[in-house]
C-alpha positions as CSV (number, residue, x, y, z in Angstrom):
1,M,257.5,99.7,58.9
2,K,257.8,97.1,61.7
3,R,254.7,98.6,63.4
4,A,252.7,98.4,60.1
5,K,253.6,94.7,59.8
6,N,252.5,94.1,63.4
7,L,249.2,95.9,62.7
8,I,248.6,93.7,59.7
9,S,249.5,90.6,61.7
10,N,247.1,91.6,64.5
11,K,244.3,92.2,62.0
12,R,244.9,88.7,60.5
13,I,244.8,87.1,64.0
14,T,241.6,89.0,64.9
15,Y,240.0,88.0,61.6
16,L,240.9,84.3,62.1
17,L,239.5,84.4,65.7
18,L,236.2,86.0,64.5
19,T,235.9,83.4,61.7
20,S,236.4,80.5,64.1
21,I,233.9,81.9,66.5
22,L,231.4,82.3,63.7
23,I,231.9,78.8,62.4
24,V,231.7,77.1,65.8
25,G,228.8,79.1,67.1
26,C,226.8,79.4,63.9
27,S,224.3,76.7,64.7
28,E,223.8,78.0,68.2
29,I,223.3,81.6,66.9
30,F,220.5,80.5,64.6
31,E,219.0,77.8,66.9
32,E,216.3,79.0,69.3
33,D,217.1,78.5,73.0
34,I,214.4,76.0,74.2
35,T,215.7,75.2,77.6
36,K,212.9,77.1,79.4
37,L,210.1,75.4,77.3
38,K,208.0,72.8,79.1
39,I,206.7,69.8,77.2
40,E,203.0,69.4,77.8
41,L,202.0,65.8,78.0
42,I,198.4,64.9,76.8
43,S,197.9,61.2,77.3
44,P,197.9,58.9,79.1
45,G,197.2,60.9,82.2
46,D,199.4,60.8,85.3
47,N,198.9,57.8,87.6
48,V,196.2,56.4,85.3
49,V,195.3,52.8,85.8
50,T,194.3,51.1,82.6
51,R,193.5,47.6,81.3
52,D,194.4,48.6,77.7
53,Y,197.7,47.0,76.7
54,T,197.9,49.3,73.7
55,Q,199.0,52.8,74.8
56,N,199.2,56.0,72.6
57,F,201.7,58.4,74.2
58,R,200.9,61.9,73.1
59,W,202.2,65.5,73.8
60,R,201.7,68.9,72.4
61,P,204.0,70.1,69.5
62,S,206.2,73.2,69.6
63,S,207.5,74.9,66.4
64,A,210.8,75.6,68.1
65,I,211.5,71.9,68.7
66,E,213.0,69.7,65.9
67,Q,212.5,66.3,67.6
68,Y,211.5,64.7,70.8
69,R,213.2,62.2,73.1
70,L,210.8,59.6,74.6
71,E,211.9,57.3,77.3
72,I,209.8,54.6,79.0
73,A,211.0,52.6,82.1
74,K,209.6,49.9,84.4
75,P,208.8,50.6,87.2
76,D,210.4,54.0,87.2
77,F,213.6,55.8,86.2
78,S,215.2,55.7,89.7
79,Q,215.0,51.9,90.0
80,S,214.5,50.8,86.5
81,Q,214.3,47.1,86.1
82,T,213.6,47.4,82.4
83,F,214.4,50.4,80.2
84,L,212.0,49.8,77.3
85,Y,212.5,52.8,75.1
86,D,214.9,55.6,74.5
87,T,214.0,57.0,71.1
88,L,214.2,60.2,69.1
89,I,211.1,61.0,67.0
90,K,209.8,64.0,65.1
91,A,206.1,63.0,65.7
92,T,204.2,64.0,68.8
93,S,202.8,60.5,69.5
94,F,204.1,57.0,69.9
95,V,202.0,53.8,70.0
96,T,203.2,50.6,71.7
97,N,201.9,47.6,73.7
98,L,202.8,47.2,77.4
99,N,202.5,44.2,79.6
100,P,200.8,44.6,83.0
101,G,203.0,46.6,85.5
102,T,203.9,50.1,86.6
103,Y,205.8,52.4,84.2
104,Q,207.2,55.9,84.1
105,W,207.4,57.8,80.8
106,R,209.0,61.1,80.0
107,V,209.5,63.4,77.0
108,R,211.8,66.3,76.3
109,G,212.3,68.5,73.2
110,E,215.5,68.9,71.3
111,N,217.1,70.9,68.6
112,S,220.7,70.9,67.4
113,G,221.8,73.3,70.1
114,Y,219.5,72.9,73.1
115,S,217.1,70.6,74.9
116,T,214.2,71.1,77.4
117,E,213.8,69.5,80.7
118,Y,211.9,66.2,80.8
119,T,208.2,66.1,81.7
120,T,207.4,62.8,83.5
121,R,204.3,60.8,84.2
122,T,203.4,57.4,85.8
123,L,201.2,54.8,84.1
124,I,199.8,51.6,85.6
125,V,198.7,48.8,83.3
126,D,196.4,46.2,84.9
127,T,195.7,42.7,83.6
128,A,193.1,42.8,80.8
129,T,190.3,40.3,80.4
130,D,189.1,41.8,77.2
131,L,191.4,42.2,74.2
132,S,189.0,44.1,72.0
133,G,190.7,47.4,72.7
134,T,194.3,46.1,72.2
135,Q,196.1,46.5,68.9
136,L,198.4,43.7,67.8
137,R,201.6,44.9,66.2
138,L,203.2,43.1,63.3
139,V,207.1,42.8,63.1
140,S,208.0,41.2,59.8
141,P,207.8,41.0,56.9
142,Q,207.4,44.8,56.4
143,D,204.3,46.0,54.6
144,S,204.4,45.8,50.7
145,L,207.7,43.8,50.8
146,Q,208.6,42.1,47.5
147,I,210.9,39.1,47.7
148,N,211.7,36.0,45.6
149,V,211.8,33.3,48.3
150,N,208.4,31.8,49.1
151,G,209.3,30.5,52.6
152,I,208.4,33.5,54.7
153,F,209.0,33.9,58.4
154,F,206.0,35.9,59.8
155,R,206.5,37.5,63.2
156,W,204.4,39.8,65.5
157,N,204.8,41.2,69.0
158,P,203.2,38.9,71.6
159,I,200.1,40.1,73.5
160,F,200.4,39.4,77.3
161,A,198.4,36.3,78.4
162,A,197.0,35.8,74.9
163,E,195.7,32.2,74.6
164,Y,196.3,31.9,70.9
165,Y,196.6,33.8,67.6
166,V,194.5,33.6,64.5
167,F,196.8,33.8,61.4
168,Q,195.4,34.2,57.9
169,I,196.8,34.6,54.4
170,S,194.6,35.3,51.4
171,S,194.6,36.4,47.8
172,S,192.6,35.7,44.7
173,G,191.8,32.0,44.7
174,Y,193.8,31.3,47.9
175,F,193.0,31.3,51.6
176,F,195.0,29.9,54.5
177,D,193.8,30.0,58.1
178,T,195.4,28.6,61.3
179,I,195.5,28.9,65.1
180,I,199.0,29.3,66.6
181,R,200.1,29.7,70.2
182,S,203.5,31.4,69.4
183,N,204.1,34.8,67.9
184,Q,205.8,33.5,64.8
185,L,205.3,31.2,61.8
186,L,207.3,29.9,58.9
187,K,205.0,29.4,55.9
188,Q,205.4,28.5,52.3
189,V,203.1,30.8,50.3
190,P,201.9,31.1,46.7
191,T,204.2,33.0,44.3
192,D,203.7,35.8,41.8
193,K,200.6,37.3,43.4
194,W,200.1,39.9,46.1
195,L,199.1,38.3,49.4
196,L,197.3,39.8,52.4
197,W,198.5,38.4,55.8
198,E,196.8,39.3,59.0
199,V,196.9,38.2,62.7
200,R,194.7,38.7,65.8
201,A,195.1,37.6,69.4
202,A,192.4,35.8,71.5
203,K,191.7,35.7,75.2
204,N,188.6,34.6,77.1
205,G,186.6,34.6,73.9
206,T,187.6,38.2,73.1
207,F,189.8,39.2,70.1
208,T,192.1,42.0,69.1
209,P,191.2,43.5,65.7
210,F,193.1,41.9,62.8
211,T,196.3,43.7,61.9
212,S,197.3,43.2,58.3
213,R,200.1,43.7,55.7
214,H,200.8,42.8,52.1
215,V,203.6,40.8,50.7
216,L,204.6,39.7,47.2
217,V,206.7,36.6,46.3
218,D,208.0,37.4,42.8
219,Q,209.8,34.5,41.1
220,I,209.2,35.5,37.5
221,P,212.6,36.5,36.0
222,P,213.0,39.4,33.5
223,I,212.9,38.5,29.8
224,T,216.0,38.0,27.7
225,P,217.6,41.3,26.6
226,T,217.6,42.0,22.8
227,L,221.1,43.3,21.8
228,L,221.3,46.3,19.5
229,S,225.0,47.2,19.1
230,P,227.7,46.4,18.3
231,F,226.4,43.9,15.7
232,D,227.7,40.4,15.6
233,G,231.1,40.2,13.8
234,F,231.8,44.0,14.3
235,T,235.4,45.1,13.7
236,T,237.0,48.2,15.1
237,T,240.4,49.9,15.5
238,I,239.1,52.2,18.3
239,D,239.7,51.1,21.9
240,T,236.2,52.2,23.1
241,V,232.9,50.7,21.9
242,S,229.3,51.6,22.5
243,F,227.1,48.8,23.8
244,D,223.3,49.1,23.6
245,W,220.3,46.7,24.2
246,V,216.6,47.1,24.5
247,S,215.4,48.3,27.9
248,I,213.3,45.8,30.0
249,S,210.5,47.3,32.1
250,D,211.0,45.1,35.2
251,A,214.8,45.1,35.2
252,T,216.8,47.2,37.7
253,I,220.2,45.8,36.9
254,Y,221.9,44.6,33.7
255,E,225.0,42.4,33.7
256,L,227.3,42.9,30.8
257,T,229.9,40.0,30.5
258,M,232.8,39.8,28.1
259,Y,234.7,36.6,27.3
260,N,238.1,35.7,25.9
261,S,238.7,34.8,22.2
262,L,237.6,31.2,22.8
263,G,234.4,32.4,24.6
264,T,235.2,30.1,27.5
265,S,236.6,32.4,30.2
266,V,235.3,35.7,31.6
267,I,237.7,38.6,31.1
268,P,238.9,40.0,34.4
269,G,236.8,42.9,35.6
270,Y,233.6,41.4,34.3
271,P,230.6,41.1,34.6
272,L,229.7,44.7,34.9
273,S,226.5,45.6,36.9
274,L,224.7,48.5,35.3
275,S,221.5,50.4,35.9
276,I,221.5,51.7,32.3
277,D,220.9,50.0,29.0
278,S,223.8,51.5,27.1
279,L,227.3,52.6,27.7
280,R,230.6,53.3,26.0
281,I,233.7,51.6,27.5
282,A,237.2,50.6,26.7
283,V,237.5,47.0,25.3
284,P,240.3,44.4,25.2
285,N,242.3,43.8,22.0
286,G,241.6,40.8,19.8
287,L,238.4,38.7,19.5
288,V,235.9,39.3,22.3
289,F,232.5,37.7,23.0
290,W,229.8,39.5,25.0
291,D,226.3,39.0,26.3
292,V,223.8,40.7,28.7
293,C,221.3,39.5,31.3
294,A,218.7,41.4,33.2
295,I,218.0,41.2,37.0
296,D,214.8,42.6,38.7
297,K,214.6,44.4,42.0
298,V,214.0,41.2,44.1
299,G,217.0,39.4,42.5
300,N,215.4,37.3,39.9
301,R,218.0,36.7,37.1
302,G,216.8,36.4,33.5
303,P,218.4,34.4,30.8
304,K,221.5,35.6,29.0
305,S,221.1,37.2,25.6
306,T,222.5,35.6,22.5
307,R,226.2,35.9,22.6
308,R,227.9,38.2,20.1
309,Q,231.5,38.8,19.1
310,F,233.6,41.7,17.9
311,T,237.2,42.2,17.1
312,N,239.4,45.1,18.2
313,N,242.4,45.3,15.9
């Protein structure tokens, strides 16, 4: 009998060990070993000397690789004065602007269990006299951003030795154009219309192409909600009540507020922020006032609805 118990105990231990091994090693069992793969870099070529500040780093994809680690150092990885990038990306290309100087860049492939060796190249960026082949890169605001504040801080990455930048904003019936020597500008802009903003850099009579984005300053609040139920003067003996109002197309949040029997103080726990236009909730006893307002996705708050009252006996 004792031997049978020992056999059962040993089987249990073996089962637990096997289960642990399977759990710990599961990802590695199903992940392909990519350590012997070599990343094939495409461009820029090794030891290339270029006057293009905009560089597109490219390499060949592999189906066994989930993501790639790109690193760029100046002047090289052994005596790096500046480590510009250490980034994981799923794409097989990366575009950035580099100032004149010597750089090393390298890429390796990774999955959840393994990584390849790095493949490394050297790149020399010379001083450019012609900016026509350089791409200016915008920083903020992001493209298609919608906000409710019309003082916008526009920023872009500087271009080495650029003499000035041409900054423009336009929309239907509006155009603004200025020359600026820094890479940022705080500007009051028209509201409630989509704006196109664009920037280009200038040097020695040459220009980068315009780089553009869109932005909308929305300061129009949602309309006043129309309340549906409970009706004004409603009386109930049930501690939960259904609240409903007409949905508003540009509202993303509704604020439901309840007030005390005098209608002067907000009941603790309110207002409630809701993404729906109806709900059933527990209500306080006695005479209660309530109203609703709508808020859109950029934070504009609409007017409060007509205040209603109900009594919970």
